[in-house]
DRENDOVEX-257290 format. One record per residue (C-alpha): residue number from 1; x, z, y; residue in one letter. Coordinates in pm, whole numbers. Each point is the difference from the previous one (the first is absolute). Layout:
REM DRENDOVEX-257290
@voro:NUM&c1:X&c3:Z&c2:Y&lumvex:a
...
This chain:
REM DRENDOVEX-257290
@voro:1&c1:-279&c3:-1959&c2:-1651&lumvex:m
@voro:2&c1:201&c3:251&c2:201&lumvex:a
@voro:3&c1:38&c3:-16&c2:376&lumvex:i
@voro:4&c1:355&c3:59&c2:127&lumvex:p
@voro:5&c1:57&c3:320&c2:198&lumvex:r
@voro:6&c1:-12&c3:-52&c2:375&lumvex:g
@voro:7&c1:-239&c3:-296&c2:-20&lumvex:t
@voro:8&c1:-200&c3:-44&c2:321&lumvex:r
@voro:9&c1:-350&c3:-147&c2:14&lumvex:f
@voro:10&c1:-118&c3:-204&c2:297&lumvex:a
@voro:11&c1:-316&c3:187&c2:103&lumvex:i
@voro:12&c1:-124&c3:107&c2:341&lumvex:e
@voro:13&c1:-49&c3:370&c2:85&lumvex:h
@voro:14&c1:-365&c3:-63&c2:87&lumvex:d
@voro:15&c1:-57&c3:-151&c2:-345&lumvex:g
@voro:16&c1:97&c3:326&c2:-168&lumvex:v
@voro:17&c1:-126&c3:243&c2:267&lumvex:f
@voro:18&c1:-291&c3:-171&c2:178&lumvex:p
@voro:19&c1:-94&c3:328&c2:177&lumvex:d
@voro:20&c1:361&c3:92&c2:82&lumvex:g
@voro:21&c1:221&c3:268&c2:-152&lumvex:a
@voro:22&c1:91&c3:349&c2:118&lumvex:a
@voro:23&c1:197&c3:299&c2:-123&lumvex:i
@voro:24&c1:-222&c3:305&c2:-41&lumvex:v
@voro:25&c1:202&c3:319&c2:-24&lumvex:g
@voro:26&c1:360&c3:102&c2:50&lumvex:p
@voro:27&c1:296&c3:-223&c2:-86&lumvex:v
@voro:28&c1:286&c3:169&c2:-187&lumvex:a
@voro:29&c1:306&c3:-119&c2:-196&lumvex:p
@voro:30&c1:-26&c3:-23&c2:-379&lumvex:d
@voro:31&c1:262&c3:242&c2:-131&lumvex:m
@voro:32&c1:169&c3:11&c2:-341&lumvex:e
@voro:33&c1:-75&c3:301&c2:-217&lumvex:h
@voro:34&c1:263&c3:269&c2:49&lumvex:g
@voro:35&c1:93&c3:255&c2:-266&lumvex:s
@voro:36&c1:-69&c3:370&c2:45&lumvex:k
@voro:37&c1:374&c3:69&c2:-29&lumvex:e
@voro:38&c1:78&c3:-250&c2:274&lumvex:g
@voro:39&c1:-261&c3:150&c2:230&lumvex:k
@voro:40&c1:137&c3:349&c2:-72&lumvex:a
@voro:41&c1:344&c3:-122&c2:114&lumvex:r
@voro:42&c1:-153&c3:-143&c2:319&lumvex:g
@voro:43&c1:41&c3:-361&c2:-110&lumvex:k
@voro:44&c1:-222&c3:-247&c2:189&lumvex:q
@voro:45&c1:-218&c3:-246&c2:-191&lumvex:s
@voro:46&c1:82&c3:-369&c2:52&lumvex:k
@voro:47&c1:-251&c3:-255&c2:123&lumvex:q
@voro:48&c1:-105&c3:-250&c2:-268&lumvex:k
@voro:49&c1:139&c3:-351&c2:33&lumvex:t
@voro:50&c1:-96&c3:-330&c2:-160&lumvex:v
@voro:51&c1:273&c3:-148&c2:-216&lumvex:a
């Protein structure tokens, strides 16, 4: 059985991360892959988006 996209589950944060959660390392945007020709023309890469 498939689960529809965007389905939310009722679960507490502490149930999943009993010891807490933290980001370790730098945070940066996820960029789309740009072509070599586009980069040579000075074209900026776009940030990935969720459709």
